[in-house]
C-alpha positions in Angstrom: 144.4 95.1 102.4 143.9 98.4 104.0 140.5 98.7 103.4 139.3 97.1 107.0 141.2 99.3 109.1 139.8 102.1 106.8 136.4 101.4 106.8 135.7 99.4 110.1 135.2 102.5 112.0 133.0 104.4 109.8 130.9 101.5 109.3 130.4 101.2 112.7 129.6 104.9 112.6 126.9 104.5 109.7 125.3 101.6 111.3 124.8 103.6 114.8 123.3 106.4 113.0 121.2 104.6 110.7 120.0 102.5 114.6 119.9 105.7 116.5 118.0 108.3 113.6 119.1 111.4 115.7 120.5 114.3 114.1 122.0 115.5 117.0 124.6 113.7 116.5 125.6 115.7 113.1 127.9 118.2 115.4 129.7 116.1 117.7 130.7 113.5 114.8 131.8 116.6 112.8 133.3 117.7 115.3 135.4 114.7 115.8 136.1 114.3 112.0 137.2 117.8 111.7 139.2 117.3 114.5 140.9 114.1 113.5 141.8 115.8 110.6 143.6 118.7 112.1 145.4 116.3 114.5 146.8 114.1 112.1 147.8 117.3 109.5 149.8 118.9 112.5 151.6 115.6 113.5 152.9 115.1 109.7 154.0 118.8 109.1 155.5 119.2 112.8 156.4 116.0 114.4 158.7 113.3 112.9 156.8 110.1 113.2 159.4 107.4 112.6 161.0 105.8 115.7 162.8 102.4 116.8 160.9 100.1 118.2 162.7 99.4 121.7 162.3 95.9 123.5 160.8 97.4 126.4 157.3 97.1 127.2 157.2 100.1 129.2 158.5 102.4 126.1 156.2 101.0 124.2 153.3 101.2 126.4 153.9 105.0 127.2 154.6 105.7 123.7 151.1 104.2 122.4 149.5 105.5 125.8 150.2 109.0 124.7 150.2 109.3 120.9 147.5 106.4 119.9 145.0 106.0 122.6 144.3 107.4 126.2 145.6 111.0 125.5 144.4 111.6 122.3 140.7 109.9 123.7 141.2 112.0 126.7 142.1 115.4 125.2 139.6 115.4 122.4 136.6 114.3 124.7 137.6 116.9 127.4 138.2 119.7 125.5 134.7 118.9 123.6 133.0 118.6 126.9 134.7 121.7 128.1 133.8 123.7 124.7 130.2 122.7 124.5 127.4 124.2 126.3 125.2 121.2 126.1 123.7 119.4 128.7 125.6 116.4 130.6 123.5 114.1 129.1 123.8 115.2 125.6 127.6 114.9 125.8 127.4 111.5 127.3 125.3 110.0 124.5 127.2 112.0 121.9 130.3 110.9 122.9 130.6 107.6 120.7 130.1 109.6 117.2 132.7 112.4 118.5 135.6 109.6 119.1 134.3 107.3 116.7 134.7 109.9 113.4 138.0 111.1 115.2 139.8 107.6 115.5 138.3 106.6 112.0 141.2 109.2 110.9 143.6 109.2 113.2 144.1 105.3 113.6 144.6 104.6 110.2 147.3 107.9 110.1 149.0 106.2 113.4 149.4 102.9 111.2 150.1 103.8 108.1 152.9 106.5 109.6 154.4 104.1 111.4 154.5 101.2 109.0 157.7 102.1 106.6 157.7 98.5 104.6 154.9 96.6 104.9 151.6 96.2 107.0 151.4 93.5 110.1 147.9 92.0 109.9 147.5 92.9 114.0 147.6 96.6 112.5 145.3 96.0 110.0 142.9 93.9 111.4 143.1 93.6 115.1 144.2 96.8 116.3 140.8 98.7 114.8 138.4 95.8 116.2 140.3 96.7 119.6 139.8 100.4 119.0 136.4 100.1 118.2 135.7 97.6 121.5 137.0 100.5 123.6 135.0 103.0 122.1 131.9 101.1 122.0 132.6 99.7 125.9 133.4 103.6 127.1 130.4 104.8 125.4 128.3 102.3 127.4 130.0 103.2 130.3 129.2 106.6 130.4 125.5 106.4 129.8 125.8 103.5 133.2 127.6 106.4 135.1 125.1 109.1 133.9 122.0 106.6 134.8 123.8 106.2 138.5 124.3 109.6 139.2 120.6 110.3 138.1 119.6 107.3 140.5 122.3 108.0 142.8 123.8 104.9 142.9 127.4 105.2 143.6 128.5 101.6 143.3 127.7 101.7 139.8 129.8 105.3 139.5 133.0 103.6 140.5 132.4 99.9 138.7 131.8 101.8 135.4 134.5 104.4 136.0 136.9 101.6 136.8 135.7 100.1 133.7 136.2 102.4 131.8 139.7 103.3 133.0 140.7 99.4 132.2 138.8 100.1 128.6 140.8 103.2 127.9 144.4 101.9 128.7 144.5 98.0 127.5 144.7 99.1 123.4 148.2 100.5 124.5 148.8 97.3 126.3 148.0 94.9 123.5 150.1 96.9 121.5 153.6 97.4 123.4 153.1 93.1 123.9 152.8 93.0 120.4 156.0 95.2 119.8 157.9 93.2 121.9 156.4 90.0 120.3 154.9 88.4 123.2 153.1 85.5 122.3 150.5 86.4 119.8 148.0 83.6 121.2 147.5 85.3 124.5 147.3 88.9 122.8 144.5 87.3 120.8 142.8 85.7 123.0 142.5 88.4 125.6 142.2 91.3 122.9 139.3 88.5 121.5 137.6 88.8 125.5 138.0 92.4 125.2 136.2 92.5 122.5 133.6 90.3 123.2 132.5 92.1 126.1 130.9 95.2 124.6 129.0 93.6 121.9 128.0 91.2 124.7 126.4 94.5 126.8 125.0 95.8 123.7 122.4 92.8 123.5 122.2 92.4 127.0 121.0 96.2 126.9 118.5 95.6 123.9 116.9 92.3 125.5 116.2 94.7 128.2 114.2 97.2 126.4 
C-alpha cells in the first residue's frame, strides 16, 4: 500500500542518474540522503508528531509549509549552498539529486507518522507526485536562472524566481486544502496541471537540444 509513496522519489532519482551518467551527483545525493535520515531521526526522538487537524486553512497551511515542504526545502538547499565550496553552476545542477534523496526519506516519514489508523489515497499516491513535480520544476527554473545570469537576462531571472516561489509553496496549499475537506476535484485538477507542467517543460527542453 505504501510502495508508491516510498518508491516514487527513489525511482525518479534512479532514472535521473541513469540519464545524466555523471558521478558528480554522488556527493550531493548522499548528502541529501544523510540529511533526510538525520532530520527524521531528530524529529522522531525529540518532537511529538501527532497533531489535531484544525478546520482552518491558515493553520494547516502554516504547518505543512514549515514542517513538510517549503522550510525543509529552503533550509537543506541553503545549508548545502553555504557549506559547499563548489561553483554556482555545480550547486544549481545538483539541486535535484540533493533534494530528491532528502525528500525520498523525509516525505514518507511525514506521511507515515501523521497517519495513526489508515492512509489516505491522497497521501500515498497524489502527494508524492506533487512533491516530485515541485522538485523537478524548481530544478529546471534554477538552470534557467543560471542561464539568465550568464546571459544578463533580467526578465528570465525574475520570471523563473516567481515560478520557484509558486512551486515551493503550492504543496502546502494542496495539503491544507485537503485537510479541510475542500473539493477534491478542484485539488486534483490543479495538482494535475501543476504536475504536468514540469513534464512538458522537460520534453520541450529535450526537443530543443
